[in-house]
N, C-alpha and C positions, 0 to 999 in steps of 0.2 A: 875335601870328600872323600867318602869310603863307599865302593862299591864292594855290592854285596852280587855274586853271579850263582846261580843257579846253574851248573852247569850240565846237569843231567837230572828228569825226574826217577830215572832207576835207581832201585836201594834194594838192598842184600836183605833189612829189617820189612818189618810192620808194626811199627812201636802204636801201641795205643793211641796216644794222645798225639798223633803227627796231624800238622797243618793240610798235611798234603791227603788226596783221597785217592789218585791214580799213578800210579808209575809207569806209565806211554813214555818210550823214547822216540815217539812221533815227534816231527817237524824240528828235534832237536838242530843247533845247529852244526855246523860241520867244523872238520879241523880249519880247513880254511879261512870259513866264516869266525871262528873263535879267535885265531891270531887275528886277524883284522880288528876284530871287535878289543884286542888287548892293543894293538898298536892306537885304534880310536881313542881309546883312554888314556893315554900316556900322551897322546896329541894335544887332546882336548885339557886333560887336569893335570898333566904333567907328570913328572919321573917324581917317585915317592910317593905316590897315590897309593892307598891300600885298596889291593883288590881280593875278597875275600870268596873261595870258591864253595858252592854248596849244592846241595841235593835237596833231594834225592841223596844218594850216598855219590860223592864225586869221583871217589875211586872203582866206582862201575864205569867208567871210560877209561877205555884201554888206551884214549892217547894221553893221558890227565898228564903224565910226566912231562909230555911234548908240551902243552900248556904251559904248565909251571914254569919253566926252561925258557920260553918264550918272552914272557910276561915278565920275567927275572931280568934277561936282557934288556928287555923294554927300559928298567929302571923300575919298575913297578914293585910295590912291598906285597909277595903272592904270600896268602896266608889260606889256610883249606879250612872247613867244618867238616867234620865226622866223625862218626860214630865209635870209631876205633877202632873197629871188630876186625877190619881186614889189615891193619898194620902190622907188621914183623917188623924184626931188627933189618932185614935187607932193606925192605922197602922202605923204611924209614932211612932209610942211608942214602938210598933214590932219590928221594923225595928232598931230601938235605942238600943234594951233590945239584940237584936239579934247581936248585936257589929258593926251594919252599921256608920263609922263615917262620911262619907260628902255626902250630894245629889248636883245633875248638873242638875239643870233646866233652859229651857229656855225661856227667854223673848223679843219679838223681837220686841217693840216699845209698844205705847197705845194700847188699847184694840180691836180699830179699826184695827189697822196694825197687829197686834197678830192674830186675827181674820180672817183677809183675809187670812194669813200666815197658819196656824196652823187650821182653824175650828172653828166655832162661838161656843161661850162658853167657846176656850180654855183658855182665858185670866185669868177669876176670877177662873176658876179651877185648872189654874195654882199657879198663887198667891195665894191660901188657901193652897195648899198641901206645897207649898214654905214656908209660915205661920207656917202650925204645923209642918212643921221640924225643925223648930227652935223652935217652941217651946216644941216641946222633947230635946231638945240639939244636933241635929245633925246640923256638920259644913253644911253652903249653900252658893254655887256656884252660880249664872248665867251665861248662856252661849248664848248667843244672834248671830247669823246669820246677817252680817250686809250683804244686796244687796242693787242694785239702788232706790229700794222701800222705805226701812226704815235706809237707812245710814246717814241723816239727822237726826234721833231721839234718837241720842246716846248718847247725854245729858239727855235726857229725862228717857231712860234705866238706866242709870247710878246714876242719881237720886233716881231712882225705887230700885236699888240695895242696896244704902247707907239706904233708909225707910224701909227696910223689912231686915235689918242687914244682908246682904252679906258679906262673908268675902273679895271674887272676883270675879270679874266682868272677864268671858275669852272669847275673842268675834273671832267668828270665820266668814272667810271671804266665802260667797257664792261661793261654784265651782258647776258647772252645769254639772250635771250625776246624772244617775238615774231617777226617776220620776219629779226630777229638772229641770235634762237638757229637758225635753219635756216640763212641765207647765211653769218655768220660762225661758224659754229661752231670752238671751241679758237680765237676770238680775246681770249677776255677772259686778264688779265694772271694769272701763278701769281701763289702768297706771294710770291718772293723778287722779282721783278718789279715787284709790287704796292708792297711795301716801299722799293722802292728809289728808285719812282718819287713818294711821297711825300717822301723825305729831298732828291729831288731839286726839288722843288716849293717845301720850306721853303728850300734853296739860291739858288733863283733868285729867291724872295722879299726874300730879304737883299738882295742885288744889282741888286734893282728896288723902292725902297721907293715909288716912283710910279705904280708898278699893285697894286693889291690883287689876291691868287692865292688862291684856297680851293677849298674841293671842294663836288660834291655824290656821293652812294654810297662816300664815301671817309671814314667817322667816325673813323678812326685818326688820319685827319690830325690832329685834337687832342693827341693822345698826344702827337705829334712837336712839336708846338707847346708844349705844356705840359714836356717835357724839353728843348729850348730857352729854356725859359721860367728854368728850372732852372739854368740854365747861365748865366743875365743875359744873352740872346739877343734878337736885333728880333724883336718881335710886331709883325703888322699890327692895326688898332683894332678889326678883327670880332672880334678873340679875346677881347676886355673887353664887347665890347657886344650877342652872337648868339648864343642857345643852342646848347650846345657838341651834339658827336657826332650820333648819327641825331636827328633832328628830327621823325622819323615821326610825328603825332599831338600832338606837342610843340609845336613851333612852325613846325608846317605841317603845313595838310590839303589835298586834292587835292580837284576836284567834275571828275566825269568828262563828255562831252558829253551823257549822256544822264541828266545828272541823279545819279548814282551817287557816293557819297560813301566814300573811301578814303584812311587815313594819307598817302597816298604816290604820286604818280605811278604809280610802276613796282610796290607793292603792291595785289595784286588782293586782298584782302579788304574783303570790302564793310559800308560800317556800318549805312548805308540811301541813300533818294535824298530830294532837296530838296524833291520833289514830295509827299514824303508825310511828309516829317520835319522837326524845326526845328532849326536849329542849337544851340538850347539842348539837344534830346534828342540830338544828336550829342555834345556834347563832354560829356554824360554817359554814353554808351554804354560797355560793357564793354570794348570796345576799347581805345577813347581812353585809363581809366583804368589798362590794363597797360601801355601805352606810356607814358603820365607817371609812373607808379610804377618802370618799367625792372625788370620784371615778368620779365627774361631770363632762359634757363638754359644749363644747360651749362658750359660755359668764360667765357662772357660773365658770367653771376653770380657767378663767385667773383673774376672780373678787380677787379685793382686800380684801372683806369680806369675800370670800368662807369659811374661817373657824368658822367663828360666823355666816354665813346665811345658806349657800350651796343651796340655792333656793331651792323651794317646788317642791316634786318628784310628788305629784299627777298632779298639774297641768303641768309638764315637759310630764307624761306618755299621758294625756291625748292629750296633743297638737300634739305628735311627736311616739308616742310609745313605748319610749323609758323612762325607770324611772330615767337615767342618766342623760339625756339631760338637756340642760338649761332651766331655770323655764322662760315662755313669757311675763309674771307678773311681768317685772323688768325693769331697763333704768339708763340709769344718773344719774338721780336723787338721786338714791339710793348710788352714786360709788365716791361722793366727799369726 
């Protein structure tokens, strides 16, 4: 199980495509509650569980180093999703010494494209932060958000990943919600563009075996990889080791800053709250059981690729209000 924990809603940026709308710190877990949660994660899921601290911007928490250190001492693999703009050489060393294993930093394209999405000066500051982490010995992942404005910049993004020494490029496909649903309405890819982007990702992966290329919010990429396997094509290692398709509630659980538990950071289907509910109760909930069994509906229910894809539960929910409905961004192109 991978735990995505947004430790704060506070952020130093106001990115135009963010799925958050508010940056209030009300009801944020206290340090004591945070440490208790880490202990609960270790107790329930075991040592070696991946815990990714996100936000907002996790570095806005004054006690973030203490949280990282405690989680690491518990035997958890502590990672952090950050915009990178606050990271200096000194802070990177402090994060490394606290036990942080990996940082995930977004790069949306070249400087002009990135700054148009995230704010003036954020490209250079993000790159500087990424380089500081590499220098400190922290593993680096780059996670661009693909939309109509930058989907054509993918090769340039991947070139940059290789240049700065990222081990992985984790591509997110933009979903119109939160601030992004207001500021960038119409920026998400349509089916033809989406399908092309997944095949482009695979072609780039074949050309760049030293850089792992994977996706979030794009469970159909597993279909593309499975089809490549049938042809005897190259496959990245994660194809054999990671849970396939939509991982919400199956291999991924998200905890909000206020303790609310949802199956995926973008899926607003509340299971409970860690202040009131144990992780054992969370994992035995009806919502998790439906997701584990892939009790999906519509085209997703009859698709031959249901077990390795399952359809994106976020897109299904946004389109219909039902997290088990069919994924609207799918079609016959993936069912061959």
